N, CA, C and O atoms as a MOPAC input file, in Angstrom:
PM7 MOZYME 1SCF
protein

 N     69.18800 1   105.32400 1   111.61900 1
 C     68.44700 1   105.32900 1   110.36600 1
 C     68.69800 1   106.65800 1   109.65700 1
 O     68.65100 1   107.71400 1   110.28700 1
 N     68.96200 1   106.61400 1   108.35300 1
 C     69.20200 1   107.87000 1   107.65000 1
 C     67.90800 1   108.43400 1   107.08100 1
 O     66.86900 1   107.77500 1   107.10300 1
 N     67.98000 1   109.64200 1   106.57800 1
 C     66.78600 1   110.32000 1   106.08400 1
 C     66.14300 1   109.59400 1   104.90700 1
 O     64.91800 1   109.57200 1   104.78900 1
 N     66.96100 1   108.99700 1   104.03100 1
 C     66.39500 1   108.26700 1   102.89900 1
 C     65.51700 1   107.11900 1   103.37000 1
 O     64.43300 1   106.90100 1   102.82800 1
 N     65.97400 1   106.38900 1   104.36800 1
 C     65.19900 1   105.27500 1   104.88900 1
 C     63.90400 1   105.76800 1   105.53100 1
 O     62.85400 1   105.14300 1   105.37600 1
 N     63.97600 1   106.88300 1   106.24900 1
 C     62.78100 1   107.44700 1   106.87100 1
 C     61.76800 1   107.84800 1   105.80300 1
 O     60.57400 1   107.58400 1   105.94200 1
 N     62.24300 1   108.48100 1   104.74800 1
 C     61.35100 1   108.90400 1   103.66300 1
 C     60.74000 1   107.68300 1   102.97500 1
 O     59.54200 1   107.66300 1   102.69100 1
 N     61.56100 1   106.66700 1   102.70700 1
 C     61.06300 1   105.44400 1   102.06800 1
 C     60.00400 1   104.78300 1   102.93900 1
 O     58.97300 1   104.34100 1   102.43300 1
 N     60.24600 1   104.71300 1   104.22100 1
 C     59.28800 1   104.09600 1   105.12900 1
 C     57.97400 1   104.87300 1   105.13500 1
 O     56.89700 1   104.27600 1   105.14400 1
 N     58.05900 1   106.18500 1   105.13100 1
 C     56.85500 1   107.01800 1   105.11400 1
 C     56.05000 1   106.76100 1   103.84200 1
 O     54.82700 1   106.63500 1   103.89500 1
 N     56.73400 1   106.68300 1   102.70000 1
 C     56.04800 1   106.43900 1   101.42500 1
 C     55.44000 1   105.04400 1   101.40400 1
 O     54.30900 1   104.87700 1   100.94900 1
 N     56.16900 1   104.03400 1   101.89000 1
 C     55.61100 1   102.68200 1   101.94500 1
 C     54.39600 1   102.62900 1   102.86400 1
 O     53.42500 1   101.92900 1   102.57400 1
 N     54.44800 1   103.36800 1   103.96900 1
 C     53.31300 1   103.40900 1   104.89400 1
 C     52.09900 1   104.04400 1   104.22500 1
 O     50.97100 1   103.59400 1   104.42700 1
 N     52.32700 1   105.09600 1   103.42300 1
 C     51.22500 1   105.71900 1   102.67000 1
 C     50.59000 1   104.69800 1   101.71800 1
 O     49.36700 1   104.62500 1   101.60400 1
 N     51.42200 1   103.92000 1   101.04500 1
 C     50.92300 1   102.90000 1   100.12600 1
 C     50.13000 1   101.83200 1   100.84800 1
 O     49.09200 1   101.38700 1   100.35800 1
 N     50.61000 1   101.41600 1   102.01100 1
 C     49.89700 1   100.39400 1   102.78600 1
 C     48.54100 1   100.91200 1   103.24500 1
 O     47.54400 1   100.19100 1   103.21300 1
 N     48.51600 1   102.17500 1   103.67200 1
 C     47.25500 1   102.77300 1   104.11500 1
 C     46.26500 1   102.85000 1   102.95500 1
 O     45.07600 1   102.58900 1   103.13500 1
 N     46.74500 1   103.20400 1   101.78100 1
 C     45.87900 1   103.26200 1   100.59500 1
 C     45.27500 1   101.88600 1   100.32200 1
 O     44.09000 1   101.77800 1   100.00800 1
 N     46.08800 1   100.83700 1   100.44200 1
 C     45.59000 1    99.47400 1   100.23800 1
 C     44.50800 1    99.14200 1   101.26300 1
 O     43.45400 1    98.61000 1   100.91700 1
 N     44.78100 1    99.46100 1   102.52000 1
 C     43.82200 1    99.17200 1   103.58700 1
 C     42.53800 1    99.97700 1   103.41900 1
 O     41.47100 1    99.54000 1   103.84900 1
 N     42.63500 1   101.15100 1   102.79500 1
 C     41.45900 1   101.99100 1   102.53100 1
 C     40.70400 1   101.55900 1   101.27000 1
 O     39.68800 1   102.15400 1   100.91200 1
 N     41.21200 1   100.51900 1   100.60100 1
 C     40.53800 1    99.99100 1    99.42400 1
 C     40.85400 1   100.71500 1    98.12800 1
 O     40.14500 1   100.54800 1    97.13600 1
 N     41.91300 1   101.52000 1    98.12400 1
 C     42.29400 1   102.22600 1    96.89500 1
 C     43.06100 1   101.28300 1    95.97400 1
 O     43.79400 1   100.41400 1    96.44600 1
 N     42.89300 1   101.45200 1    94.65600 1
 C     43.65200 1   100.60800 1    93.71900 1
 C     45.11200 1   101.03400 1    93.66900 1
 O     45.45100 1   102.15900 1    94.03500 1
 N     45.96700 1   100.13900 1    93.21800 1
 C     47.39000 1   100.45700 1    93.09700 1
 C     47.60400 1   101.61800 1    92.13200 1
 O     48.61100 1   102.32000 1    92.22300 1
 N     46.68000 1   101.82400 1    91.22300 1
 C     46.78800 1   102.94300 1    90.27900 1
 C     46.55600 1   104.28900 1    90.95300 1
 O     46.71100 1   105.32600 1    90.30800 1
 N     46.19000 1   104.30200 1    92.22600 1
 C     46.00500 1   105.55400 1    92.96900 1
 C     47.33600 1   106.15200 1    93.42600 1
 O     47.35500 1   107.20300 1    94.06600 1
 N     48.42700 1   105.50000 1    93.10700 1
 C     49.75500 1   105.98800 1    93.50400 1
 C     49.94300 1   107.43400 1    93.05100 1
 O     49.80600 1   107.72900 1    91.86400 1
 N     50.26000 1   108.34800 1    93.99000 1
 C     50.38600 1   109.76500 1    93.64100 1
 C     51.74700 1   110.16500 1    93.06500 1
 O     51.95300 1   111.32900 1    92.71900 1
 N     52.66600 1   109.22200 1    92.96100 1
 C     54.01700 1   109.53300 1    92.50100 1
 C     54.17600 1   109.21700 1    91.01400 1
 O     53.47100 1   108.35300 1    90.49300 1
 N     55.08900 1   109.90300 1    90.32400 1
 C     55.30500 1   109.64300 1    88.88800 1
 C     55.69300 1   108.17900 1    88.63500 1
 O     56.46500 1   107.58700 1    89.38900 1
 N     55.14700 1   107.62200 1    87.57500 1
 C     55.45500 1   106.23100 1    87.22400 1
 C     56.95300 1   106.05000 1    87.05600 1
 O     57.64400 1   106.94400 1    86.56800 1
 N     57.44800 1   104.89900 1    87.45800 1
 C     58.86500 1   104.53700 1    87.32500 1
 C     59.80400 1   105.38600 1    88.17800 1
 O     61.01800 1   105.34900 1    87.97200 1
 N     59.27100 1   106.14400 1    89.12400 1
 C     60.13600 1   106.90500 1    90.03100 1
 C     60.43400 1   106.04800 1    91.25800 1
 O     59.67700 1   105.12500 1    91.55800 1
 N     61.52000 1   106.33300 1    91.97200 1
 C     61.80200 1   105.59000 1    93.20600 1
 C     60.66000 1   105.69500 1    94.21900 1
 O     60.36900 1   104.73200 1    94.93000 1
 N     60.01900 1   106.85300 1    94.28500 1
 C     58.90100 1   107.01700 1    95.21600 1
 C     57.72200 1   106.13200 1    94.82500 1
 O     57.06400 1   105.55000 1    95.68700 1
 N     57.46200 1   106.03500 1    93.53700 1
 C     56.39100 1   105.16200 1    93.05800 1
 C     56.68700 1   103.71200 1    93.44200 1
 O     55.80000 1   102.98800 1    93.89300 1
 N     57.93700 1   103.29800 1    93.25900 1
 C     58.33600 1   101.93800 1    93.63200 1
 C     58.08400 1   101.69400 1    95.12100 1
 O     57.54800 1   100.65100 1    95.49600 1
 N     58.46500 1   102.64300 1    95.96200 1
 C     58.29300 1   102.48400 1    97.40200 1
 C     56.80600 1   102.44500 1    97.76800 1
 O     56.39100 1   101.62900 1    98.59200 1
 N     56.01300 1   103.31600 1    97.16400 1
 C     54.57800 1   103.36400 1    97.45200 1
 C     53.92300 1   102.03400 1    97.08700 1
 O     53.15100 1   101.47200 1    97.86300 1
 N     54.25000 1   101.54000 1    95.88300 1
 C     53.66700 1   100.27200 1    95.42400 1
 C     54.17300 1    99.11000 1    96.26000 1
 O     53.44400 1    98.14100 1    96.47200 1
 N     55.39900 1    99.19000 1    96.73500 1
 C     55.93500 1    98.16400 1    97.62200 1
 C     55.10600 1    98.09600 1    98.89900 1
 O     54.77000 1    97.00900 1    99.37000 1
 N     54.78000 1    99.25300 1    99.45500 1
 C     53.93300 1    99.30300 1   100.64500 1
 C     52.52900 1    98.80800 1   100.36300 1
 O     51.93400 1    98.10600 1   101.18100 1
 N     51.99800 1    99.17600 1    99.19700 1
 C     50.64300 1    98.77200 1    98.81700 1
 C     50.54000 1    97.25200 1    98.70800 1
 O     49.51200 1    96.66900 1    99.05300 1
 N     51.61700 1    96.60900 1    98.22300 1
 C     51.58200 1    95.16100 1    97.98700 1
 C     52.06500 1    94.32600 1    99.15800 1
 O     51.95300 1    93.10100 1    99.11200 1
 N     52.59500 1    94.93600 1   100.19900 1
 C     53.15400 1    94.12700 1   101.28100 1
 C     52.04300 1    93.38200 1   102.01900 1
 O     50.92300 1    93.88400 1   102.12400 1
 N     52.34200 1    92.20500 1   102.52400 1
 C     51.32700 1    91.43900 1   103.23400 1
 C     50.90600 1    92.13300 1   104.52500 1
 O     51.62200 1    92.98000 1   105.05900 1
 N     49.75500 1    91.76000 1   104.99800 1
 C     49.25800 1    92.30200 1   106.25900 1
 C     50.27200 1    92.02200 1   107.35400 1
 O     50.86700 1    90.94500 1   107.37800 1
 N     50.48400 1    92.98400 1   108.27700 1
 C     51.46300 1    92.75900 1   109.34100 1
 C     51.06300 1    91.64100 1   110.30200 1
 O     51.91200 1    91.10700 1   111.01700 1
 N     49.78700 1    91.28600 1   110.32400 1
 C     49.32500 1    90.19600 1   111.18900 1
 C     48.87000 1    89.03300 1   110.31900 1
 O     47.93500 1    89.16200 1   109.52900 1
 N     49.52700 1    87.92100 1   110.47000 1
 C     49.13600 1    86.73700 1   109.71100 1
 C     47.81200 1    86.19600 1   110.26100 1
 O     47.55600 1    86.32200 1   111.45800 1
 N     46.97500 1    85.60500 1   109.42500 1
 C     45.67600 1    85.09700 1   109.89700 1
 C     45.79200 1    84.12700 1   111.07100 1
 O     44.94800 1    84.11600 1   111.96700 1
 N     46.84300 1    83.31800 1   111.05300 1
 C     46.98900 1    82.34600 1   112.15500 1
 C     47.35100 1    83.02000 1   113.48500 1
 O     47.24200 1    82.39900 1   114.54200 1
 N     47.78100 1    84.29100 1   113.43500 1
 C     48.11300 1    85.02100 1   114.66700 1
 C     46.88000 1    85.64900 1   115.31600 1
 O     46.97500 1    86.18800 1   116.41800 1
 N     45.73300 1    85.58800 1   114.65500 1
 C     44.54400 1    86.29000 1   115.13500 1
 C     43.83700 1    85.58300 1   116.28200 1
 O     42.84500 1    86.09900 1   116.79700 1
 N     44.32100 1    84.41800 1   116.69400 1
 C     43.62000 1    83.65200 1   117.72700 1
 C     43.77800 1    84.25800 1   119.10700 1
 O     43.24500 1    83.72500 1   120.08000 1

């Protein structure tokens, strides 16, 4: 894995955590239309890692 992928994953993870903490997507700390903003929002919008049917 290269450094860009590691950085992108870290930013997406930050976005996912913000979503789980109940923060709005507008809480993104990165400049609008930047690659980091895209990655953060991608993490914020990704589905839960556990599907509801897997909870049994």
